[in-house]
N, C-alpha and C positions, 0 to 999 in steps of 0.2 A: 085357813087350816091346811097343813101339808098332807098331800095324798100319799100315804105310806106305800101303796101298791106301786107307785112310780119310782120309789127309792130302790137303789140296787140291793141285792141280797148281800153282796160283799163289795165294799168300796175301799180300794187301796190307793193312797196318794203319796207319791215320792218315797216309796218304801226302800230303805237301804239297810243292808246288814254287812258289817265288816267284822270278821272274827279277829281274835287276838293273833298277832303275827301279820296282820294286814290283808288277809284274803278277803276280797270283796265278793260275797256270795250273791247279794242283790244290789243292783245299781240303779236307784231312783225309779222304781217301777210304779206306774199308775195304771189302775185296772178297775173296771166296774162290771160286776157279774149280775146280769138281770135276774129278777125274781122269776121263779117258775120254769127256768130253763135247765137243760143238761149242758154243762159247760166243760169243755176239755181244756186242761192246762197241760200242754205238751212241751217237750224239750229233751235234748240229749242228757245223758248221765252227767250229774254235776252242774246242770244249768241253773239251778236255784228253785226248782219246783217244791222239793221237800222242805227247804228252808222257809219258803212262803207259807206252806201249810203249817209248819211247826210254830211259826210266829202267830198265826191265827188260832192255833190250839193252846197258846200260852206256854209252849215248851221251850221256845227260844225268844230272847229279848231282841227287839229290833234296835238298830243304831239310830235311825231317824225316820221321819215320815209318819203317816197315820194309817190306821186300818179300822174300818167299821164293819161289824157283822150285824145284819138285820137292823141297821141304824144305830147300833151301840158301839161307841168307841172302845177299843180293847184296853185302853189305859184308864179312861174315865169311868167306864161301866163294865169292868172285867167279868163280873158275875153274870149280868144279863147277856153279854157277848158270848160267854162260854155256854150258857143255857140255850143259845140260838143255833148251835152248831154241833153236829155229831161227826166224829172223825174216825175213819177206819184206816189204821196205820199200815205201812208196808210190812213191818215186822209183826209176827204172830206172838203176842205177849199177853198172857193171863195166868192166873194161879192154876196149876195143873190138878190141885186137890179139891177144887170146887166142881160141882156138876154144872152143865150149861144153865139149868134153871137157877141154881144158886148164884152163878156168875151174873146173870141178868138182874136178879133180886138185889144183890149187893150194889151193882152199878146204879140201879134205880134209887136205892137208899142214899148213895153218894150224891145224887142230884136232888134229893129231898122229895122224891115222888111218893105221895102217900100210898099206903098198902092197897087201899081200895081203888087206886087209879093205875096200879102197875099192870103191864100187859105182857108179862114174861112168856106165858104159854102161847099167846097170840103171835108174838114175835118168833118164837121157836117154830110154830106152824108155818109162818111166812117164809122162813129160810130152810124149810124141810128138815128140821132137827127135832120135831116133836117126840119122835121115838127114842131120841138120845137125851131127853130132858134130865134123866137121873143117872146118866153114865158119868164116870169121871172124865173131865175135859182132856186129861192126858191120853185117853184111849181113842180120841177122835182122830180121823185122818186130817191131812193138811187142808183139803178142801172144806171139810166140816168146820175146822177151826176158823177158817177165813169167813165162812158164813156166820159163825157165832159172833165174830167181831162186828159184822154188819148189824146183827140184832142188838149187840151191846151198844153200838153207836146210836141206836134209835130208841133206847129205853125212856128218854125224857121227851120224846116226840119233837125233836128240833125241826125248824123249818128248812134247815140246810144240812145236807149230808155230803161229806167230803170222802172220796174213796181214793186212797193213794196206792196205785198199782194193785187193785183188788184181785186181778185174775192171774197174777204171777204164780206159776206152778200149779194152776188149777186146770183140770181136764175139761174137754169141750162141753160135756153134758152139764157139769157144775157151772161152767161159765154161762151157759145159756140160761140156767135157772137163776143165777145171780142177776143177769141183765133183765130177765122177765120181772123180777122183784123190783129192781131199780126203776124200770119203766112204770110199774104199778105205783110206786111211791111218787114218781114225778107226776103221774096222772092225778094223784091226790093233792098236788100242789107243792110237794117238796122240791126245793132247788137242789140239783145234784152238781157237784164239782168232781171231776174225774181226772186223775193222771194215769196214763197208760203208755206202754211201749208198743202196744198192738194198735197200729195206726188205722187198720181196717175197722177195728172196734170203735175208735173215736169217730171215724167217718160215718159209721152207721148210726151211732147213738147220739152224737152231740149236735145241739142247735147252733152252738157258737164255739170257736176255738181260739185260745191265746197260745202263742209259742214263745217260750223263754229260751234265750241262749246267752251264755256267759253273763248271767245275772241281769240281762236286760230283756224287756218285752219287745220282740221284733215284729209281731203282728197280733191283731185281735179283731177277728171278723166272723160273720156268719159262715158256717161250714161250706155251704154251696158257693158263696162268693170267694172263699179262700181257694177252693178247688178250681174255680174258673180262672184264677191267676196263672195256672200252669200253662206254659207256652209250648212245651214239648208234646208232640203226639206221635204215636207209633202205628205203623201199618205193616201187616205181614202179607206179602204177595207170593202166591204160588205160581210158578211159570211152567211152560210146556216142555222144558227139557232140562237135563242136568247141566249145572254150571261149574266151571273150574274156579271162577272168581266172580265177585259181585260187581255189577256195573256201578258207575258213579254219575252223579248229576249235581248241578249247582244248587238245586232245591233240597238235596239230601243233607241233613245235619250229620247223619251217621248211617252207614249201611253194613249189614252183616249177613253172611250166608249161614242160615240156621241149619239147613241141610241142603243137599245138591240142587233142590228145586224151590227152596223157600228163602226169600229175601226179607229180612226184618229191617225196615227203614224208619229212621227217626227224622222228623222234620219240625220246624218251628212254625206254629200256626199264625204268628204275626208276619211271617215271611213267605209262606207257601200254603197251598191247600191240597187236599187229597187228590183232586183232579189233576193238578200239575205233577204230583208225585207219580201217579199212574201213567200219565202221558210220557214222563221221562223214562219209565221202565219200557214202555212200548217203543219209544224212539231209539232205544238201544238194541232193537231187533227182536225183542222177546214178546211172546203171546202170554196174556194173563189168564190163568185157569181159575184162581180163587183169590179173594181178598178178605182179610180179617183186620178190623181196626181195634185199637185199645185206647179208651179214653183216659186222660190223666186222672190220677187219684191223689188222695191226701199225701201219700208217701212221696210222690213226685214234688209236690209243693214244699213239704217239710225238708226234704234233702236239699232242694234249691235254696230255701231261705236260710237254713242253718249252715250251709256251706259258704254262703255269701256273707254271713254276719261275722 
């Protein structure tokens, strides 16, 4: 008997999408998103993230390859596949003449959720919109509308929630509320798939990250492992006197004078270490007053990988 818990939440194999006119949006992507994780799907604009999500949502037809959602093939079992996923789109789209409560009730009806099992008020409470339950949706702010879309995606209690750029144009407080709710859903066992341009957000939230560039998957690793790939490190050194020019050394990849007494030195950790960098500064006749190091982050890795691809 197959252990369902070991199956991926989403499994994509050799997925390709070529639009009319020959534009290849996806080029033979294979990807397995583990159940129960928060997974980041990242990439520059036009890389293929939204095309992938739209294929899973049934909004775009793939050219070739297969996709399975919670074990259901999107072609062979489209209804079960669709019931297993909730998608929060980038665009804010819903009928402005329905209240938030009516919006959720209508969506639940669309998915065939019986009236006695609908959770409209519970979901509005969860996204901090309980007090707006009977206001017209068109009167809501942009942040409120985005949170309503999250509630709308959860009306049928899907085991997978996909958030496509959910915090675009949302202020810091609303963003924090949204992520608190996402973490809560994940703690309850919901698999989260997230696309975002805020790389610090992905670094903080995601267990695993896949990066798409030019329609191809260029990496798919646990977040910590991905960040460990970064070879560039930066050290800021404050010296004892004003400088007219920055000294140079073989172990420096790059050196800049941030202010008359502060050197910002970039070095490659596979070719040098911080001790060698500081020794090189002292060897140039300078005394070191203070040192601040900056560890590599996801942005460093992202820029390196997408520039190289």
